[in-house]
N, C-alpha and C positions, 0 to 999 in steps of 0.2 A: 237128331238130324233127320229122322225118317220122314218127317213132314216136308222136308226140303228136296225130296227126290222128284225127278221129272216123271210125268206120266209117259209111258212107253220106253223111254231110254234116259237114264240119268248118268251123270258122270261123278264118281266119287274119287277123291284124291287126297293124298297126304296134305297136311296143313302147312308144310314148308313153303316158303315163298320163293324158293329157287326152282329146282327141277323135281317133278314128280310125275309118275305114270298114272294117267286116268284110266279107270276100268269101268265097263258098263255095269250098271246095277239092274236088278230085276225090275220089270215094269211095275209102275205104281200110279194109281189114279188119284192120289191125294191132291186136293186143291189148296194152294197156299194163298190165302187172302191177303192183299196188301194192307199194311198197318195204317191206321188213321194218323194224320199229322195236322196239328192246329196251324192256322195261318201265321202265328208268331213263332212257331218252332222251326228249327233248322233241320233240313234233310241230311241224311247220310248219303253222300253221292260218291260214285266211283266211275272210273273210265275204263272202257275196253278199247284200247288204242289211245295212247297218250302223247304220241309224237305227231308232227305235221298238223293236219287239220284237227286231230284229236286233242292236241295241246290247246288249241283255241277253244274247242268245245268245252273242255273241262274248266278252263280258265273263266269261261262265262258263268260258271256255277260256283265261283270262288267264295261267294258270300254265304254259301251253305257249308256243311262239314264235308270236305273232300277227304274221305277215309281210306281210299284204295285206288291204285293205278295199276293197270295191266298193259303190258306191251311186250311183244316178242323181240323188239330191237331196243336195247338199253341205250345205245348211242342216240338214236333218234328221239327217244323219250327223255333224254337227260335234262332238258330245260324244265319239263313238267315235274320230273323227279325232284329237282332242286327247288322249284316253286312250292311244291307241297311235300316238304321234307318229312312231315310226320305221317303221311299216308303210307299204308302198307304197299309193298311192291310185289307184283306177280308177273309171270310170263304166260300163264295159261288161265284164261277167264273161267274155265271150269273149276280149277283149284280155288280161285278167288271167291266164286259164288258159293262153293261148298264150305269154305273156311269162314266166311263173313256173312252170316244170316242177318246181321244188323244193317246191311246196305238197304236203303230205301229206293234208290233210283240210279240209273246208269246212262252215261253217254256212250254210244257205240260208233266208233269212227275208224273202221278198218277197211281194207280192200273189200270190194262188193261181195265176194264169195263167202265172207265170214259174217256178214250182217245178220242173215236169217238164223243160223245156228246159235249165235250169241244172244240175239234178241228173244228167240224162242225159249231158250233155257232160263233166261232172266225173268221173262214174263210168267213162266210156269212156276217160278219161285216167288211170285208176287211182287216183282220189281217193276217200277215204272221205267220206261225207256225212251231215250232220244236217239234216233238212228239216222245217221247221215244218208243223204240221197246217193244213188237210188236206193229205195228201201230194201230191195232184195236183188239177188242175182238171176232168179228165174221167175216166171209167171206164177208157178204153183206156190212158191215161197211167199209171194205177196198175199195170196188169199189165206195161206196158213197163218201169217202174222196178224192179219185183220181179224180172223176168227178167234185166234188165241187171245188177243187183246180184249175182245168182247167177253170171252169165257172167263178170264181172270179178273176183269174189272180194273185194269191198270190204266194209267194215263200215258198216252203216247204222243210222239211228235216225230215227223220226218224232217230232216234238216234242209228243206228247200225254203230258205229264209224269206224269199220274196212273197210267199203265201201269207206272211204276216204283215206285208207292206200295204200301204194305202193305194199304190198304183194299180194292182190287180183289181181292187175293189172299185176304183174309179172306172176301169175298163168295163166291169160288169154293169155299173150304173149307167154308163153311156150306151152300151149295147142294149140293155134291158129297157131303156126309155126311148129306143128307136133312133139313135143318132145317125145310123147308116142303114136303117131298115133291116130286113131279114138278111142274115149273113149266108153267103153262098160258098165262100172259100176262105181258108186261113193258110198262111204260109209262115213257116218257122225255120230259122237258120242259125248255125253256129260256125265259128272259125276253128273249132276243134277238128282234128286232134292237135294237141300241143305236147305230145309225148312221142317217143321214138318207137319204131318197129311196127306201127300199124301197116297192114298190107304184107307183112312178112309171112311166108308160107312154110317155114320149117323151124323146128326147135332151135334154141340157142345152145351153144356148147357149154359144158360145165365150167364153173369157176370155183375158186376156193371161197367158201362161205365166210363172211366177216365174223370175227370172234364173238361180237356181242349180239348177233342175230340168231335166234332159234328158228332155223329154216323149216323144220318139221311142223312146228306149230303155225308158222306163217302159211304153209301149204294148206293146212287144215283139211277142209272138205274135198279139195281138188285132187285129181290124180297126181301121183308123185312125179316130180321132175327135178333135176339138179339145179342148184342156185346159179343164177347169172344176173349181173347188175342191170341187164335189160328187162328184168322182171320186177325187181324191187330195189329201192323203195318207191320209185316214181312211175315207171312205165307199165305197170301191171294192167292199166285200163285197156291197153291194146289187145290183150290176150283173152281169148274166149273162155278159158278156164277160170279167170280171176275177175275180169271186169265186164263192162258193157259198152266199150267203145265210146264214140262221140255221143250217140243217142243216150246211153246209160249215164254218161257224165253230165250232160247239159239239159236234156229234155225235161227233167223234173223241175228245172228252173224256168227255162224259156217257154215251154209249152203250158206251164201252169196257168197263166192268165187266160189262155185259150180254153183249156179244159174247164176252168171255172166259169168263164163268161158264156160259153156255149153249152153249158149244162151237159157235158159229155158223159158224166157219171150216170146219167139217167138213160143212156142208150141201152136197149135190150140186147143189141148185138152190133158188130161192126166188122169190116174187112180191112186188111192191110195188104198192099202189094208193092213190089219194087218197080220203080220207074227207071232208075239207072244206077249202076255200081261200077267201081273200078277197084281192082286188087283183091278180088274175092279169093279166099283160101280157107283151109281147115284149122289154122292155128290162131290167126288174129282177125280183127275186124277189118273191113275194106278201107282203103284210103279215101273213098268217097261213096256216099249213098244218097239217093233221093227216093223217098218212099211216100206212099199215099194211103192215108186212113180215110175210109168212107163210112159216115155215120148216118143212120136213118133219122127220121123225125123223132124227136123226144121232147117231153114237157110241152112247151108252147113254141118250139122251134122246128123249122123245116130241115130236111136233109142237108148235110154239109160235108165237104171234103177238106181234110187238113193235110198239108204237105210238109214234109221234113227234109231239110237239106244240111248235109255236113261234108267236110273234107276239103282238101286242097292238094294241088300237085303242080310241079314246075311245067311251064309251057315248053314243049320240045323245041321251039324255034328261038324264043327269047330267053328262056330260063327263069322268067318272072313267075311268081306264084299265082296260080289261077284258083279262085275260090268258088265253090259250088253255091250258087245263089239263085233265088227265084227271079223270074222276069219282072222288071220294074212295071208296076201297074200304071194305067193311063192317068189316074188321079194324083200321081206322085211326080211333080215336075223335076227335071234334072237339077241337081244342086240341093234339093230338099232331102234330108236324111231319113232313111227308113230304119226303124229300130235303133240299134246302136251302131249303125253303119256296117262296116265289114266284119264286125265282131259277132254280136248276137242280137237277135230281135225277132219280131213277127209283125205281120199286118193281116187285117181282116177286110175282105171285100164284101160289101153289102149291096143291096139293091139301090141304095141312095148315096153311096160314098165309100170312103176308105178310112180306117183307123190303124195307126201303128203304135207299137209300144216296145220298150227295151227289155233287157235280159230278165229283170225281176218285176216287170210291169211298170218300170219307171218312164216318165215323160210320155204318158199316154196322150195321144193327140190325133186330131183329124188332119188329113192332107187333102188338098194343098193347105199351106199355112194360113192363107187368107181366109179359108173356111173356118179354121180354128179361131181366128181373131174375132169372128162374128158369132161364135158359139158360146152359149152360157151352159156350163156344166150343171147337171141336176144337183139339187140339194142332197148331200150324202144320206143314204138310207141303210147302208150296210154297216154293221158294227166295225169299228176300228180297233186294232190291237194296240194296247199301251206300249209306247215307244217303238212300235213296229218290231218288237224284239221277240224272236221265236223261243229263246231260252227262258226269258221271264214268263212268256205265255205258257210254257210247259210247266215250269216250277210253280207258278201261281195256280195252274190247273190242278196240280197234285194236291196243293194245300186247300184250294177252294172247292174241289170236287166237280169241276167242269172240264169238258173236253177241250184241249188245245186246238188251234186252228187247223193244223195239218196232222190231226190224229189219224190213226190207221183206218178208220171208217172212210176217210177221204183219200189219204195217201196210198192205202192199199190198192183200191181199184185203179187209181191213177198210175201207180207203178206197174200194175198188170198191163195196162194199155201200153206204157212205154216199153216194157219188156216183150210184149207181144210183137211190137215193131221189130225188135231184135231177132225174134224167131224168123221173121221174113227176111231180114238182112242176111241171116246165116243160111237159110234154105233157098232163097230166091223164089219161093212159091207164094202165090196169093192164098192167104189163110182167112178163115172166118171164125170169129170168136163169139160164143154165146155168153153174154155178160151176166146172165142170171145163173145158169148152171155152172159157169166157169170151165168151159171146155171148148176145144177146137172142133168144129162141126163138119169139116170137109177133109179129114184125114182118117186113116185106118187105126192109128195109134194115138188117140187124143190125150190120154193120160201121160204117156211117155214123152210126147213132144214138149209139154209145158214144164217138165221137171228135168232132172239130170241124175247121174249115178254119183253117189257120195262115197268117199273113201271110208273104209271100214273103221268104225269107232266114232264117226262124225255124222251119222245118218240123221235124217229128218223124216217125219211122217207125212211126206207129200210126194 
């Protein structure tokens, strides 16, 4: 098993599938090359996180060999455990990866703070990974995963499924053929949060941990705190230690068509600043944020500002819910829907008009509607993904040797941008990011601000 040790920090564990104590191994620089699989051969697939969204992710791989399932909550994973009764069951992904070198690929569908350590260990052992959005919890982790994927030669995919859809590609084709001229502004919004406790400024009181939940392993990299049902299994997104708030939850979906069509990956730098916030505190994300990303000219495109809006709160007079939304642009008549209306969406303002699109790039269209009626979409020139299916795209990529659509070369920098926005949400400061060097250029502690402190035994080299 020596070739399966991580470089810098490995975790060795007993092969029991119940409880075992993981201990750090000596640093090792062995490179585990992923095994070759023919197009007709089935992959050995495992899940880190098999309940909730994780159950859906591993079920999408059911036509392969599902050989192992790992979840810290046996009750939440019960459906997947029953569906794949022959798969080995684990509570600790470190144990699973050490015990089962035959695993080819993994879906990783945990709370955000566990994405990077699980994906990093898996890739260092030569495993292909499908990681739910947002790819990572911090800015530094996003660059670490991108670089590790390239180093190890594994096939990767982030679970922002709209990136495999036709809608985002239609938006690119419309923008790139001049449907609205040069884009000056883009506005992106969500109806999140849809979980409790966002805006709460103090820790929750201790509760008795459910019998089937391994709370220590759920906490993982984060600072220790006692269990409370307001943390798991549903509301962890609100908390700074575990999630990314509304931006972390939804930007990798809704902002993706903007990121792709405006070629933001090619920006050498950008700044982010807070326009407005409500409920800022040191424990959870605010109940409302409006932030502004400013990008310089890149590729063949002029400078552009991208605005993000999230949050809602009760009107103090009427009690009705008020949603944080952009001002309706002049080219959008009242009664004509922007994006997916009050839920999620975006619009782009160009020199010659307005385009709006939905959460995953769906229903991309010009406004007003009369303008769209007279418009002929360009003949498709971007490659379409078969069945618009991100799981098939990833599995086919592993077998065919080609990179999936939202591989870490794309989704790593995208997640950096999203998480950099959360640095501003948390600090309230205007920050500038060097997209080439991967560092903040206007603070004294550029390395510290993009990373975090890891609990002992769960460290990452970033």
